[in-house]
VODOTI-426935 format. One record per atom (N, C-alpha, C, O, CB): residue number from 1; residue in one letter; atom name; x, y, z. Coordinates in pm, whole numbers, plus 50000, padded with zeros to 5 digits. Glycine has a CB too. Example, Ala and Ser with C-alpha at 12.3 -4.5 7.8 and 13.67 -1.06 7.14 Angstrom:
// VODOTI-426935
<1,A,N,<51319,49431,50780>>
<1,A,CA,<51230,49550,50780>>
<1,A,C,<51320,49670,50780>>
<1,A,O,<51424,49668,50846>>
<1,A,CB,<51131,49553,50905>>
<2,S,N,<51285,49775,50708>>
<2,S,CA,<51367,49894,50714>>
<2,S,C,<51290,50003,50787>>
<2,S,O,<51341,50114,50804>>
<2,S,CB,<51408,49940,50572>>
END
This chain:
// VODOTI-426935
<1,X,N,<87654,54622,49811>>
<1,X,CA,<87624,54485,49777>>
<1,X,C,<87536,54476,49651>>
<1,X,O,<87557,54391,49565>>
<1,X,CB,<87554,54416,49895>>
<2,X,N,<87440,54566,49641>>
<2,X,CA,<87350,54568,49526>>
<2,X,C,<87428,54596,49398>>
<2,X,O,<87403,54532,49295>>
<2,X,CB,<87240,54675,49546>>
<3,X,N,<87523,54690,49403>>
<3,X,CA,<87604,54722,49285>>
<3,X,C,<87689,54603,49242>>
<3,X,O,<87707,54580,49122>>
<3,X,CB,<87694,54843,49313>>
<4,X,N,<87741,54530,49338>>
<4,X,CA,<87821,54412,49306>>
<4,X,C,<87736,54307,49235>>
<4,X,O,<87780,54249,49135>>
<4,X,CB,<87885,54354,49434>>
<5,X,N,<87616,54282,49284>>
<5,X,CA,<87526,54186,49220>>
<5,X,C,<87487,54232,49080>>
<5,X,O,<87476,54151,48987>>
<5,X,CB,<87401,54165,49305>>
<6,X,N,<87465,54360,49065>>
<6,X,CA,<87428,54417,48935>>
<6,X,C,<87543,54397,48835>>
<6,X,O,<87520,54360,48720>>
<6,X,CB,<87394,54568,48949>>
<7,X,N,<87666,54422,48879>>
<7,X,CA,<87783,54405,48792>>
<7,X,C,<87804,54258,48757>>
<7,X,O,<87834,54225,48642>>
<7,X,CB,<87910,54462,48860>>
<8,X,N,<87788,54171,48855>>
<8,X,CA,<87804,54028,48829>>
<8,X,C,<87697,53976,48733>>
<8,X,O,<87726,53893,48646>>
<8,X,CB,<87799,53949,48959>>
<9,X,N,<87575,54024,48748>>
<9,X,CA,<87467,53984,48656>>
<9,X,C,<87497,54030,48514>>
<9,X,O,<87479,53955,48419>>
<9,X,CB,<87332,54043,48703>>
<10,X,N,<87543,54152,48501>>
<10,X,CA,<87579,54205,48369>>
<10,X,C,<87691,54122,48307>>
<10,X,O,<87685,54088,48189>>
<10,X,CB,<87622,54354,48381>>
<11,X,N,<87793,54090,48387>>
<11,X,CA,<87905,54011,48338>>
<11,X,C,<87860,53872,48295>>
<11,X,O,<87905,53822,48192>>
<11,X,CB,<88014,54001,48446>>
<12,X,N,<87774,53810,48371>>
<12,X,CA,<87723,53677,48337>>
<12,X,C,<87643,53681,48206>>
<12,X,O,<87659,53593,48122>>
<12,X,CB,<87635,53624,48451>>
<13,X,N,<87560,53780,48190>>
<13,X,CA,<87481,53794,48066>>
<13,X,C,<87574,53817,47947>>
<13,X,O,<87553,53760,47840>>
<13,X,CB,<87380,53912,48078>>
<14,X,N,<87677,53898,47965>>
<14,X,CA,<87773,53925,47859>>
<14,X,C,<87845,53796,47817>>
<14,X,O,<87859,53767,47698>>
<14,X,CB,<87875,54031,47904>>
<15,X,N,<87890,53719,47915>>
<15,X,CA,<87960,53594,47886>>
<15,X,C,<87869,53496,47813>>
<15,X,O,<87911,53430,47718>>
<15,X,CB,<88013,53530,48016>>
<16,X,N,<87745,53485,47856>>
<16,X,CA,<87650,53395,47789>>
<16,X,C,<87626,53437,47645>>
<16,X,O,<87619,53353,47556>>
<16,X,CB,<87518,53390,47865>>
<17,X,N,<87612,53566,47621>>
<17,X,CA,<87590,53616,47485>>
<17,X,C,<87710,53587,47397>>
<17,X,O,<87693,53546,47282>>
<17,X,CB,<87561,53766,47487>>
<18,X,N,<87829,53608,47447>>
<18,X,CA,<87949,53583,47368>>
<18,X,C,<87968,53435,47336>>
<18,X,O,<88025,53400,47233>>
<18,X,CB,<88072,53636,47441>>
<19,X,N,<87921,53349,47424>>
<19,X,CA,<87937,53206,47401>>
<19,X,C,<87849,53157,47287>>
<19,X,O,<87875,53050,47231>>
<19,X,CB,<87906,53128,47527>>
<20,X,N,<87745,53231,47251>>
<20,X,CA,<87655,53190,47143>>
<20,X,C,<87693,53249,47008>>
<20,X,O,<87629,53219,46907>>
<20,X,CB,<87514,53229,47178>>
<21,X,N,<87796,53333,47004>>
<21,X,CA,<87841,53387,46875>>
<21,X,C,<87907,53273,46799>>
<21,X,O,<87999,53209,46849>>
<21,X,CB,<87941,53508,46894>>
<22,X,N,<87859,53248,46679>>
<22,X,CA,<87911,53134,46605>>
<22,X,C,<88043,53168,46537>>
<22,X,O,<88065,53280,46491>>
<22,X,CB,<87809,53087,46501>>
<23,X,N,<88129,53069,46532>>
<23,X,CA,<88256,53083,46462>>
<23,X,C,<88232,53050,46316>>
<23,X,O,<88144,52970,46285>>
<23,X,CB,<88366,52991,46525>>
<24,X,N,<88310,53110,46226>>
<24,X,CA,<88290,53080,46084>>
<24,X,C,<88319,52933,46055>>
<24,X,O,<88411,52874,46113>>
<24,X,CB,<88379,53169,45996>>
<25,X,N,<88241,52876,45967>>
<25,X,CA,<88260,52737,45930>>
<25,X,C,<88351,52732,45807>>
<25,X,O,<88321,52792,45704>>
<25,X,CB,<88123,52666,45902>>
<26,X,N,<88460,52660,45820>>
<26,X,CA,<88556,52651,45711>>
<26,X,C,<88518,52540,45615>>
<26,X,O,<88469,52434,45655>>
<26,X,CB,<88698,52628,45765>>
<27,X,N,<88541,52566,45488>>
<27,X,CA,<88516,52471,45380>>
<27,X,C,<88650,52417,45333>>
<27,X,O,<88751,52487,45338>>
<27,X,CB,<88437,52538,45263>>
<28,X,N,<88651,52293,45289>>
<28,X,CA,<88773,52231,45238>>
<28,X,C,<88760,52214,45087>>
<28,X,O,<88655,52173,45037>>
<28,X,CB,<88801,52095,45307>>
<29,X,N,<88867,52245,45017>>
<29,X,CA,<88870,52227,44873>>
<29,X,C,<89014,52217,44826>>
<29,X,O,<89107,52222,44907>>
<29,X,CB,<88798,52342,44802>>
<30,X,N,<89032,52203,44696>>
<30,X,CA,<89167,52197,44641>>
<30,X,C,<89180,52294,44525>>
<30,X,O,<89085,52319,44451>>
<30,X,CB,<89203,52053,44597>>
<31,X,N,<89300,52347,44510>>
<31,X,CA,<89328,52439,44401>>
<31,X,C,<89334,52363,44269>>
<31,X,O,<89388,52253,44261>>
<31,X,CB,<89460,52514,44425>>
<32,X,N,<89278,52424,44167>>
<32,X,CA,<89281,52368,44032>>
<32,X,C,<89326,52479,43938>>
<32,X,O,<89269,52588,43938>>
<32,X,CB,<89141,52310,43990>>
<33,X,N,<89429,52452,43859>>
<33,X,CA,<89479,52550,43762>>
<33,X,C,<89381,52559,43647>>
<33,X,O,<89345,52458,43587>>
<33,X,CB,<89621,52511,43710>>
<34,X,N,<89337,52681,43617>>
<34,X,CA,<89246,52702,43505>>
<34,X,C,<89314,52669,43373>>
<34,X,O,<89434,52689,43359>>
<34,X,CB,<89195,52846,43503>>
<35,X,N,<89238,52618,43278>>
<35,X,CA,<89295,52576,43150>>
<35,X,C,<89270,52676,43038>>
<35,X,O,<89320,52657,42927>>
<35,X,CB,<89238,52442,43110>>
<36,X,N,<89194,52782,43065>>
<36,X,CA,<89164,52884,42964>>
<36,X,C,<89251,53006,42992>>
<36,X,O,<89271,53042,43108>>
<36,X,CB,<89012,52922,42966>>
<37,X,N,<89303,53070,42887>>
<37,X,CA,<89382,53192,42906>>
<37,X,C,<89303,53294,42985>>
<37,X,O,<89186,53318,42955>>
<37,X,CB,<89425,53251,42770>>
<38,X,N,<89364,53354,43085>>
<38,X,CA,<89297,53453,43168>>
<38,X,C,<89222,53390,43285>>
<38,X,O,<89177,53461,43374>>
<38,X,CB,<89202,53533,43085>>
<39,X,N,<89209,53260,43284>>
<39,X,CA,<89141,53187,43391>>
<39,X,C,<89251,53125,43476>>
<39,X,O,<89311,53025,43437>>
<39,X,CB,<89040,53077,43335>>
<40,X,N,<89277,53185,43591>>
<40,X,CA,<89392,53141,43668>>
<40,X,C,<89360,53025,43761>>
<40,X,O,<89371,52909,43721>>
<40,X,CB,<89447,53256,43748>>
<41,X,N,<89321,53053,43884>>
<41,X,CA,<89301,52948,43983>>
<41,X,C,<89154,52934,44022>>
<41,X,O,<89082,53032,44041>>
<41,X,CB,<89384,52977,44106>>
<42,X,N,<89112,52809,44032>>
<42,X,CA,<88978,52774,44075>>
<42,X,C,<88991,52688,44199>>
<42,X,O,<89099,52638,44229>>
<42,X,CB,<88898,52701,43963>>
<43,X,N,<88882,52671,44272>>
<43,X,CA,<88880,52581,44387>>
<43,X,C,<88771,52477,44364>>
<43,X,O,<88656,52510,44336>>
<43,X,CB,<88856,52660,44521>>
<44,X,N,<88810,52350,44375>>
<44,X,CA,<88715,52240,44360>>
<44,X,C,<88681,52186,44498>>
<44,X,O,<88769,52147,44575>>
<44,X,CB,<88773,52127,44268>>
<45,X,N,<88552,52184,44529>>
<45,X,CA,<88506,52132,44657>>
<45,X,C,<88493,51979,44651>>
<45,X,O,<88503,51920,44544>>
<45,X,CB,<88371,52195,44696>>
<46,X,N,<88472,51918,44766>>
<46,X,CA,<88461,51771,44773>>
<46,X,C,<88348,51718,44685>>
<46,X,O,<88358,51609,44630>>
<46,X,CB,<88438,51727,44917>>
<47,X,N,<88240,51797,44673>>
<47,X,CA,<88126,51753,44591>>
<47,X,C,<88144,51786,44443>>
<47,X,O,<88049,51778,44364>>
<47,X,CB,<87998,51816,44643>>
<48,X,N,<88266,51825,44405>>
<48,X,CA,<88305,51858,44266>>
<48,X,C,<88255,51994,44221>>
<48,X,O,<88275,52032,44105>>
<48,X,CB,<88252,51751,44171>>
<49,X,N,<88189,52069,44308>>
<49,X,CA,<88146,52204,44274>>
<49,X,C,<88270,52291,44258>>
<49,X,O,<88367,52277,44332>>
<49,X,CB,<88049,52262,44383>>
<50,X,N,<88267,52381,44160>>
<50,X,CA,<88381,52468,44131>>
<50,X,C,<88350,52610,44180>>
<50,X,O,<88241,52662,44157>>
<50,X,CB,<88414,52468,43980>>
<51,X,N,<88448,52670,44246>>
<51,X,CA,<88440,52810,44289>>
<51,X,C,<88547,52889,44216>>
<51,X,O,<88659,52841,44194>>
<51,X,CB,<88456,52823,44443>>
<52,X,N,<88513,53010,44179>>
<52,X,CA,<88605,53098,44110>>
<52,X,C,<88635,53217,44202>>
<52,X,O,<88561,53315,44203>>
<52,X,CB,<88546,53146,43972>>
<53,X,N,<88744,53209,44282>>
<53,X,CA,<88774,53316,44376>>
<53,X,C,<88828,53440,44303>>
<53,X,O,<88911,53430,44213>>
<53,X,CB,<88876,53268,44480>>
<54,X,N,<88779,53557,44345>>
<54,X,CA,<88821,53681,44279>>
<54,X,C,<88939,53747,44350>>
<54,X,O,<88998,53842,44298>>
<54,X,CB,<88705,53777,44273>>
<55,X,N,<88974,53698,44469>>
<55,X,CA,<89078,53765,44547>>
<55,X,C,<89180,53669,44608>>
<55,X,O,<89229,53692,44718>>
<55,X,CB,<89014,53846,44657>>
<56,X,N,<89211,53562,44539>>
<56,X,CA,<89301,53460,44595>>
<56,X,C,<89442,53517,44618>>
<56,X,O,<89512,53473,44709>>
<56,X,CB,<89309,53338,44502>>
<57,X,N,<89483,53613,44536>>
<57,X,CA,<89617,53670,44550>>
<57,X,C,<89634,53748,44680>>
<57,X,O,<89746,53770,44725>>
<57,X,CB,<89648,53761,44432>>
<58,X,N,<89525,53789,44740>>
<58,X,CA,<89527,53864,44866>>
<58,X,C,<89591,53784,44979>>
<58,X,O,<89642,53843,45075>>
<58,X,CB,<89385,53904,44905>>
<59,X,N,<89588,53653,44970>>
<59,X,CA,<89632,53568,45081>>
<59,X,C,<89776,53519,45068>>
<59,X,O,<89822,53442,45153>>
<59,X,CB,<89540,53451,45091>>
<60,X,N,<89847,53561,44965>>
<60,X,CA,<89989,53526,44947>>
<60,X,C,<90015,53376,44964>>
<60,X,O,<90106,53335,45037>>
<60,X,CB,<90074,53603,45046>>
<61,X,N,<89936,53296,44897>>
<61,X,CA,<89950,53151,44905>>
<61,X,C,<90051,53102,44802>>
<61,X,O,<90070,53165,44698>>
<61,X,CB,<89814,53082,44883>>
<62,X,N,<90114,52991,44833>>
<62,X,CA,<90196,52923,44732>>
<62,X,C,<90098,52842,44649>>
<62,X,O,<90050,52737,44692>>
<62,X,CB,<90309,52832,44798>>
<63,X,N,<90068,52892,44530>>
<63,X,CA,<89965,52830,44445>>
<63,X,C,<90022,52709,44372>>
<63,X,O,<90120,52719,44299>>
<63,X,CB,<89910,52932,44343>>
<64,X,N,<89959,52595,44395>>
<64,X,CA,<90003,52469,44335>>
<64,X,C,<89880,52385,44304>>
<64,X,O,<89792,52369,44389>>
<64,X,CB,<90103,52393,44429>>
<65,X,N,<89875,52332,44184>>
<65,X,CA,<89762,52249,44143>>
<65,X,C,<89746,52132,44240>>
<65,X,O,<89841,52059,44266>>
<65,X,CB,<89781,52198,43998>>
<66,X,N,<89625,52114,44292>>
<66,X,CA,<89596,52005,44384>>
<66,X,C,<89615,52039,44531>>
<66,X,O,<89583,51958,44618>>
<66,X,CB,<89680,51889,44350>>
<67,X,N,<89668,52158,44560>>
<67,X,CA,<89692,52197,44700>>
<67,X,C,<89558,52208,44774>>
<67,X,O,<89463,52268,44723>>
<67,X,CB,<89769,52332,44707>>
<68,X,N,<89552,52149,44894>>
<68,X,CA,<89428,52153,44973>>
<68,X,C,<89423,52284,45052>>
<68,X,O,<89524,52333,45101>>
<68,X,CB,<89419,52031,45068>>
<69,X,N,<89301,52338,45062>>
<69,X,CA,<89278,52462,45134>>
<69,X,C,<89162,52446,45231>>
<69,X,O,<89069,52370,45206>>
<69,X,CB,<89250,52578,45036>>
<70,X,N,<89169,52519,45343>>
<70,X,CA,<89056,52537,45433>>
<70,X,C,<89027,52685,45430>>
<70,X,O,<89116,52767,45454>>
<70,X,CB,<89086,52483,45582>>
<71,X,N,<88902,52721,45400>>
<71,X,CA,<88872,52861,45378>>
<71,X,C,<88726,52892,45407>>
<71,X,O,<88642,52802,45416>>
<71,X,CB,<88905,52900,45235>>
<72,X,N,<88699,53020,45423>>
<72,X,CA,<88562,53069,45429>>
<72,X,C,<88544,53161,45311>>
<72,X,O,<88639,53223,45262>>
<72,X,CB,<88532,53143,45566>>
<73,X,N,<88420,53171,45265>>
<73,X,CA,<88395,53254,45147>>
<73,X,C,<88253,53308,45148>>
<73,X,O,<88165,53261,45220>>
<73,X,CB,<88420,53174,45020>>
<74,X,N,<88234,53409,45063>>
<74,X,CA,<88101,53466,45043>>
<74,X,C,<88073,53466,44893>>
<74,X,O,<88158,53508,44814>>
<74,X,CB,<88090,53612,45102>>
<75,X,N,<87955,53419,44852>>
<75,X,CA,<87920,53420,44709>>
<75,X,C,<87903,53563,44660>>
<75,X,O,<87855,53651,44732>>
<75,X,CB,<87791,53340,44684>>
<76,X,N,<87944,53585,44536>>
<76,X,CA,<87924,53715,44472>>
<76,X,C,<87805,53703,44378>>
<76,X,O,<87807,53624,44284>>
<76,X,CB,<88053,53763,44395>>
<77,X,N,<87705,53780,44406>>
<77,X,CA,<87584,53774,44324>>
<77,X,C,<87597,53870,44206>>
<77,X,O,<87667,53971,44213>>
<77,X,CB,<87457,53808,44408>>
<78,X,N,<87530,53836,44102>>
<78,X,CA,<87530,53918,43980>>
<78,X,C,<87670,53940,43926>>
<78,X,O,<87702,54049,43879>>
<78,X,CB,<87464,54052,44008>>
<79,X,N,<87754,53837,43932>>
<79,X,CA,<87890,53845,43879>>
<79,X,C,<87912,53733,43780>>
<79,X,O,<87862,53622,43797>>
<79,X,CB,<87994,53839,43993>>
<80,X,N,<87987,53764,43677>>
<80,X,CA,<88024,53663,43579>>
<80,X,C,<88174,53675,43555>>
<80,X,O,<88225,53785,43531>>
<80,X,CB,<87944,53679,43445>>
<81,X,N,<88243,53564,43563>>
<81,X,CA,<88387,53565,43544>>
<81,X,C,<88425,53532,43402>>
<81,X,O,<88344,53484,43323>>
<81,X,CB,<88453,53468,43639>>
<82,X,N,<88549,53557,43372>>
<82,X,CA,<88604,53529,43240>>
<82,X,C,<88600,53379,43212>>
<82,X,O,<88578,53337,43098>>
<82,X,CB,<88747,53583,43228>>
<83,X,N,<88623,53300,43314>>
<83,X,CA,<88630,53154,43298>>
<83,X,C,<88495,53092,43267>>
<83,X,O,<88486,52992,43196>>
<83,X,CB,<88687,53091,43423>>
<84,X,N,<88389,53151,43321>>
<84,X,CA,<88256,53096,43311>>
<84,X,C,<88251,52953,43363>>
<84,X,O,<88183,52866,43309>>
<84,X,CB,<88207,53100,43166>>
<85,X,N,<88327,52931,43471>>
<85,X,CA,<88330,52800,43537>>
<85,X,C,<88303,52824,43684>>
<85,X,O,<88379,52893,43751>>
<85,X,CB,<88468,52727,43515>>
<86,X,N,<88199,52769,43735>>
<86,X,CA,<88172,52775,43877>>
<86,X,C,<88119,52909,43924>>
<86,X,O,<88102,53003,43846>>
<86,X,CB,<88294,52744,43952>>
<87,X,N,<88093,52914,44054>>
<87,X,CA,<88038,53035,44116>>
<87,X,C,<88150,53129,44156>>
<87,X,O,<88253,53087,44209>>
<87,X,CB,<87953,52999,44238>>
<88,X,N,<88130,53257,44129>>
<88,X,CA,<88228,53358,44171>>
<88,X,C,<88212,53381,44320>>
<88,X,O,<88101,53396,44370>>
<88,X,CB,<88209,53492,44091>>
<89,X,N,<88326,53384,44392>>
<89,X,CA,<88324,53400,44536>>
<89,X,C,<88435,53496,44579>>
<89,X,O,<88535,53515,44510>>
<89,X,CB,<88338,53265,44605>>
<90,X,N,<88414,53555,44696>>
<90,X,CA,<88520,53631,44761>>
<90,X,C,<88567,53548,44880>>
<90,X,O,<88487,53510,44967>>
<90,X,CB,<88470,53775,44806>>
<91,X,N,<88698,53520,44884>>
<91,X,CA,<88752,53448,44998>>
<91,X,C,<88760,53542,45116>>
<91,X,O,<88810,53654,45104>>
<91,X,CB,<88891,53389,44965>>
<92,X,N,<88711,53497,45231>>
<92,X,CA,<88713,53579,45352>>
<92,X,C,<88833,53545,45439>>
<92,X,O,<88891,53633,45502>>
<92,X,CB,<88584,53561,45431>>
<93,X,N,<88870,53418,45444>>
<93,X,CA,<88985,53374,45522>>
<93,X,C,<89035,53242,45465>>
<93,X,O,<88957,53160,45417>>
<93,X,CB,<88947,53360,45673>>
<94,X,N,<89166,53223,45470>>
<94,X,CA,<89227,53098,45428>>
<94,X,C,<89323,53055,45537>>
<94,X,O,<89409,53133,45579>>
<94,X,CB,<89300,53112,45291>>
<95,X,N,<89308,52932,45585>>
<95,X,CA,<89402,52878,45684>>
<95,X,C,<89522,52822,45610>>
<95,X,O,<89507,52743,45516>>
<95,X,CB,<89335,52768,45774>>
<96,X,N,<89639,52863,45652>>
<96,X,CA,<89761,52817,45584>>
<96,X,C,<89816,52694,45651>>
<96,X,O,<89918,52641,45607>>
<96,X,CB,<89867,52926,45583>>
END
């Protein structure tokens, strides 16, 4: 009986811990075609902030100017892009 209670307590603690793990928060933006040679695709957020993704090709998206995206990203520190427009970011996930 004691072992059963011990196992149930462990299982309950495990379930409670897993329920507090946060899910990634997705950001919404739209694709914008870069206007400078070598500057391909940018993402414009709702607040007009521009992001310069370094790995957009990884997601095999149909790239179209104005296409809306839901994505997660991580800022790249100490990076400067060819475009010199917006913050350089690495896309972590894109919902298709």
